VEXNU-257479 format. One record per residue (C-alpha): residue number from 1; y, z, x. Coordinates in pm, 1 decimal. Layout:
<node num="NUM" Y="Y" Z="Z" X="X"/>
...
//
This chain:
<node num="1" Y="1635.2" Z="-906.9" X="1320.5"/>
<node num="2" Y="1604.1" Z="-1268.0" X="1214.2"/>
<node num="3" Y="1249.0" Z="-1352.0" X="1277.3"/>
<node num="4" Y="1062.2" Z="-1495.6" X="958.7"/>
<node num="5" Y="755.6" Z="-1321.9" X="1062.3"/>
<node num="6" Y="414.4" Z="-1480.1" X="1124.6"/>
<node num="7" Y="288.3" Z="-1807.9" X="914.8"/>
<node num="8" Y="-32.1" Z="-2013.4" X="933.6"/>
<node num="9" Y="72.9" Z="-2391.1" X="977.2"/>
<node num="10" Y="-129.8" Z="-2667.8" X="812.0"/>
<node num="11" Y="-311.1" Z="-2753.3" X="1130.3"/>
<node num="12" Y="-425.6" Z="-2373.3" X="1129.2"/>
<node num="13" Y="-212.4" Z="-2220.7" X="1388.1"/>
<node num="14" Y="-34.0" Z="-1908.6" X="1369.6"/>
<node num="15" Y="305.1" Z="-1893.1" X="1458.0"/>
<node num="16" Y="632.4" Z="-1730.7" X="1455.0"/>
<node num="17" Y="1001.5" Z="-1779.5" X="1575.4"/>
<node num="18" Y="1168.7" Z="-1511.3" X="1764.8"/>
<node num="19" Y="1525.1" Z="-1521.7" X="1904.3"/>
<node num="20" Y="1614.5" Z="-1419.0" X="2236.0"/>
<node num="21" Y="1718.1" Z="-1055.1" X="2164.8"/>
<node num="22" Y="1387.3" Z="-1011.2" X="1967.0"/>
<node num="23" Y="1191.1" Z="-1146.5" X="2220.8"/>
<node num="24" Y="1357.0" Z="-950.1" X="2500.6"/>
<node num="25" Y="1306.8" Z="-649.2" X="2262.5"/>
<node num="26" Y="922.4" Z="-715.3" X="2222.9"/>
<node num="27" Y="880.0" Z="-771.3" X="2605.4"/>
<node num="28" Y="1056.3" Z="-422.7" X="2683.9"/>
<node num="29" Y="863.8" Z="-232.0" X="2418.5"/>
<node num="30" Y="521.9" Z="-403.0" X="2527.2"/>
<node num="31" Y="611.3" Z="-330.8" X="2916.9"/>
<node num="32" Y="658.8" Z="30.7" X="2823.2"/>
<node num="33" Y="326.1" Z="29.7" X="2620.3"/>
<node num="34" Y="172.6" Z="-114.5" X="2928.1"/>
<node num="35" Y="287.8" Z="191.3" X="3117.2"/>
<node num="36" Y="176.7" Z="412.0" X="2863.0"/>
<node num="37" Y="-190.1" Z="295.6" X="2836.8"/>
<node num="38" Y="-271.4" Z="182.1" X="3161.3"/>
<node num="39" Y="-572.8" Z="376.5" X="3296.2"/>
<node num="40" Y="-519.2" Z="573.9" X="3610.3"/>
<node num="41" Y="-697.5" Z="506.3" X="3912.1"/>
<node num="42" Y="-1039.6" Z="680.3" X="3949.3"/>
<node num="43" Y="-999.5" Z="965.6" X="4179.8"/>
<node num="44" Y="-1159.3" Z="942.0" X="4526.6"/>
<node num="45" Y="-1423.1" Z="1219.1" X="4472.2"/>
<node num="46" Y="-1522.7" Z="1064.9" X="4136.6"/>
<node num="47" Y="-1892.0" Z="959.5" X="4106.3"/>
<node num="48" Y="-1908.0" Z="603.2" X="4165.8"/>
<node num="49" Y="-2159.9" Z="508.7" X="3887.9"/>
<node num="50" Y="-1961.9" Z="709.6" X="3655.3"/>
<node num="51" Y="-1650.7" Z="519.9" X="3738.3"/>
<node num="52" Y="-1796.9" Z="181.1" X="3726.5"/>
<node num="53" Y="-1906.9" Z="248.1" X="3377.9"/>
<node num="54" Y="-1590.0" Z="385.2" X="3289.4"/>
<node num="55" Y="-1650.5" Z="763.8" X="3239.5"/>
<node num="56" Y="-1393.7" Z="992.5" X="3349.8"/>
<node num="57" Y="-1461.0" Z="1305.6" X="3524.4"/>
<node num="58" Y="-1162.2" Z="1508.0" X="3418.1"/>
<node num="59" Y="-993.1" Z="1423.7" X="3103.3"/>
<node num="60" Y="-803.7" Z="1585.3" X="2830.5"/>
<node num="61" Y="-574.6" Z="1555.6" X="2525.7"/>
<node num="62" Y="-255.4" Z="1375.9" X="2664.3"/>
<node num="63" Y="62.5" Z="1585.3" X="2682.2"/>
<node num="64" Y="301.6" Z="1316.2" X="2530.8"/>
<node num="65" Y="255.3" Z="1315.7" X="2173.0"/>
<node num="66" Y="287.8" Z="945.2" X="2144.9"/>
<node num="67" Y="16.0" Z="876.2" X="2395.6"/>
<node num="68" Y="-211.0" Z="1121.3" X="2193.4"/>
<node num="69" Y="-137.4" Z="927.5" X="1881.4"/>
<node num="70" Y="-299.1" Z="611.0" X="2070.6"/>
<node num="71" Y="-565.2" Z="844.1" X="2201.4"/>
<node num="72" Y="-629.9" Z="1086.4" X="1917.8"/>
<node num="73" Y="-878.8" Z="1356.6" X="1927.7"/>
<node num="74" Y="-1223.1" Z="1246.4" X="1774.8"/>
<node num="75" Y="-1289.4" Z="1610.1" X="1652.1"/>
<node num="76" Y="-1001.7" Z="1786.4" X="1528.3"/>
<node num="77" Y="-1173.5" Z="2117.4" X="1491.3"/>
<node num="78" Y="-1341.8" Z="2117.4" X="1836.2"/>
<node num="79" Y="-1121.0" Z="2052.7" X="2127.9"/>
<node num="80" Y="-1422.9" Z="2090.2" X="2367.8"/>
<node num="81" Y="-1625.7" Z="1797.9" X="2189.8"/>
<node num="82" Y="-1306.2" Z="1608.2" X="2177.5"/>
<node num="83" Y="-1249.1" Z="1616.9" X="2564.1"/>
<node num="84" Y="-1605.4" Z="1508.5" X="2605.1"/>
<node num="85" Y="-1576.6" Z="1218.5" X="2354.3"/>
<node num="86" Y="-1282.8" Z="1137.2" X="2531.5"/>
<node num="87" Y="-1449.7" Z="1125.7" X="2877.5"/>
<node num="88" Y="-1675.0" Z="828.8" X="2747.5"/>
<node num="89" Y="-1417.9" Z="638.5" X="2553.8"/>
<node num="90" Y="-1065.5" Z="669.2" X="2689.4"/>
<node num="91" Y="-1089.0" Z="432.1" X="2976.0"/>
<node num="92" Y="-1258.7" Z="144.9" X="2792.6"/>
<node num="93" Y="-997.9" Z="224.1" X="2497.2"/>
<node num="94" Y="-706.5" Z="210.1" X="2754.9"/>
<node num="95" Y="-845.7" Z="-95.4" X="2931.7"/>
<node num="96" Y="-858.4" Z="-265.3" X="2556.1"/>
<node num="97" Y="-508.7" Z="-183.8" X="2476.2"/>
<node num="98" Y="-378.1" Z="-299.6" X="2809.6"/>
<node num="99" Y="-565.8" Z="-633.7" X="2779.6"/>
<node num="100" Y="-388.0" Z="-657.1" X="2439.7"/>
<node num="101" Y="-44.9" Z="-573.1" X="2556.8"/>
<node num="102" Y="-85.8" Z="-813.5" X="2842.1"/>
<node num="103" Y="-185.8" Z="-1116.5" X="2594.0"/>
<node num="104" Y="136.6" Z="-1043.8" X="2424.8"/>
<node num="105" Y="338.4" Z="-1040.0" X="2745.8"/>
<node num="106" Y="191.3" Z="-1364.7" X="2854.7"/>
<node num="107" Y="233.2" Z="-1548.6" X="2549.3"/>
<node num="108" Y="594.6" Z="-1431.9" X="2537.8"/>
<node num="109" Y="653.2" Z="-1549.8" X="2884.8"/>
<node num="110" Y="474.8" Z="-1900.1" X="2830.2"/>
<node num="111" Y="647.1" Z="-1982.3" X="2504.3"/>
<node num="112" Y="960.3" Z="-2083.8" X="2375.5"/>
<node num="113" Y="1135.7" Z="-1980.5" X="2090.2"/>
<node num="114" Y="824.2" Z="-2043.1" X="1906.2"/>
<node num="115" Y="517.8" Z="-1844.2" X="1971.7"/>
<node num="116" Y="196.8" Z="-2012.0" X="1867.4"/>
<node num="117" Y="-137.6" Z="-1814.3" X="1863.8"/>
<node num="118" Y="-499.4" Z="-1893.2" X="1813.7"/>
<node num="119" Y="-708.2" Z="-1620.8" X="1615.8"/>
<node num="120" Y="-808.2" Z="-1421.9" X="1940.9"/>
<node num="121" Y="-464.3" Z="-1386.9" X="2071.4"/>
<node num="122" Y="-358.5" Z="-1323.2" X="1713.5"/>
<node num="123" Y="-578.1" Z="-1023.9" X="1716.2"/>
<node num="124" Y="-423.4" Z="-889.6" X="2041.4"/>
<node num="125" Y="-85.2" Z="-933.7" X="1904.0"/>
<node num="126" Y="-187.1" Z="-723.0" X="1588.8"/>
<node num="127" Y="-353.9" Z="-453.1" X="1795.5"/>
<node num="128" Y="-20.6" Z="-426.5" X="2034.4"/>
<node num="129" Y="211.8" Z="-434.3" X="1718.1"/>
<node num="130" Y="6.1" Z="-117.5" X="1576.5"/>
<node num="131" Y="39.9" Z="42.2" X="1916.2"/>
<node num="132" Y="395.8" Z="16.9" X="1921.1"/>
<node num="133" Y="420.5" Z="127.9" X="1566.7"/>
<node num="134" Y="245.0" Z="426.4" X="1663.5"/>
<node num="135" Y="436.4" Z="494.6" X="1959.3"/>
<node num="136" Y="759.7" Z="460.5" X="1762.3"/>
<node num="137" Y="622.5" Z="644.7" X="1469.6"/>
<node num="138" Y="559.2" Z="943.4" X="1671.2"/>
<node num="139" Y="885.8" Z="924.3" X="1840.2"/>
<node num="140" Y="1046.6" Z="917.6" X="1498.0"/>
<node num="141" Y="796.9" Z="1172.0" X="1335.0"/>
<node num="142" Y="708.3" Z="912.5" X="1063.7"/>
<node num="143" Y="404.4" Z="1054.6" X="871.7"/>
<node num="144" Y="138.9" Z="878.6" X="690.9"/>
<node num="145" Y="296.5" Z="871.8" X="372.2"/>
<node num="146" Y="521.7" Z="605.0" X="473.3"/>
<node num="147" Y="847.8" Z="519.2" X="618.5"/>
<node num="148" Y="1212.9" Z="528.3" X="471.6"/>
<node num="149" Y="1524.1" Z="571.3" X="677.3"/>
<node num="150" Y="1709.5" Z="911.3" X="522.8"/>
<node num="151" Y="1958.6" Z="849.7" X="293.8"/>
<node num="152" Y="2171.8" Z="1103.8" X="471.8"/>
<node num="153" Y="2127.6" Z="951.8" X="827.3"/>
<node num="154" Y="2457.8" Z="929.8" X="1017.4"/>
<node num="155" Y="2519.1" Z="549.7" X="1075.3"/>
<node num="156" Y="2632.5" Z="674.4" X="1442.5"/>
<node num="157" Y="2281.8" Z="834.3" X="1505.7"/>
<node num="158" Y="2110.3" Z="667.5" X="1796.1"/>
<node num="159" Y="1752.3" Z="679.8" X="1633.6"/>
<node num="160" Y="1913.8" Z="457.5" X="1344.6"/>
<node num="161" Y="1825.9" Z="164.6" X="1552.8"/>
<node num="162" Y="1447.1" Z="286.2" X="1612.2"/>
<node num="163" Y="1419.5" Z="303.6" X="1244.5"/>
<node num="164" Y="1520.7" Z="-57.4" X="1207.2"/>
<node num="165" Y="1290.4" Z="-150.1" X="1497.7"/>
<node num="166" Y="996.3" Z="36.3" X="1346.4"/>
<node num="167" Y="1043.7" Z="-145.4" X="1021.8"/>
<node num="168" Y="1076.0" Z="-482.6" X="1196.9"/>
<node num="169" Y="736.5" Z="-403.0" X="1363.3"/>
<node num="170" Y="580.3" Z="-320.0" X="1062.1"/>
<node num="171" Y="718.8" Z="-641.9" X="899.2"/>
<node num="172" Y="579.1" Z="-864.6" X="1188.9"/>
<node num="173" Y="225.6" Z="-665.5" X="1158.3"/>
<node num="174" Y="211.7" Z="-704.9" X="803.0"/>
<node num="175" Y="295.2" Z="-1097.4" X="807.9"/>
<node num="176" Y="34.0" Z="-1115.7" X="1084.3"/>
<node num="177" Y="-228.2" Z="-945.6" X="871.6"/>
<node num="178" Y="-150.8" Z="-1177.6" X="576.0"/>
<node num="179" Y="-153.0" Z="-1488.9" X="794.2"/>
<node num="180" Y="-501.2" Z="-1400.4" X="973.5"/>
<node num="181" Y="-649.1" Z="-1307.4" X="620.8"/>
<node num="182" Y="-514.2" Z="-1610.8" X="442.4"/>
<node num="183" Y="-262.0" Z="-1414.2" X="203.3"/>
<node num="184" Y="49.3" Z="-1623.5" X="339.0"/>
<node num="185" Y="89.9" Z="-1975.9" X="213.9"/>
<node num="186" Y="60.3" Z="-2247.0" X="483.2"/>
<node num="187" Y="398.9" Z="-2389.6" X="636.8"/>
<node num="188" Y="428.7" Z="-2756.5" X="788.3"/>
<node num="189" Y="418.1" Z="-2800.0" X="1153.3"/>
<node num="190" Y="743.6" Z="-2809.6" X="1278.5"/>
<node num="191" Y="835.3" Z="-3106.9" X="1526.7"/>
<node num="192" Y="795.3" Z="-2997.8" X="1878.1"/>
//
């Protein structure tokens, strides 16, 4: 990956450059994330008022470990309380994650090689990058202690590429956080 990450320009915009393979990868991963987080349609027999305010009639912990990582249990020692909490919160969490992912997709669809963000869309990008890392981390069994590609990993192992993608997403997320918090020096605006 050749992206230099996110930087704030002298005019206050947040920008990053993505070559076509990087853009395609982000579009593909974010599209998969959309499918994972899209809220299910309310059931026909659900109370209309509950559906209107986002309360789910029947919700339980997701079977897919990656989706469960995106929507973890609120109470690790009480599955019943977790399911009850999930009834009231999961739809709004899914809706927020979906909106973030669609912002990323819209930005990539309407920008060229250079992505330029205001602070609002930058926050959506940050949320989506985090969600993508959670999904990949779950698939790769990465723990909270950090990530390091195993030294003894076979170079032909198909998951090696996923490890590199995870590292790249981590880099993008880190540079975006640093840019949003003012920890990255400003770059001159590039000619259009």
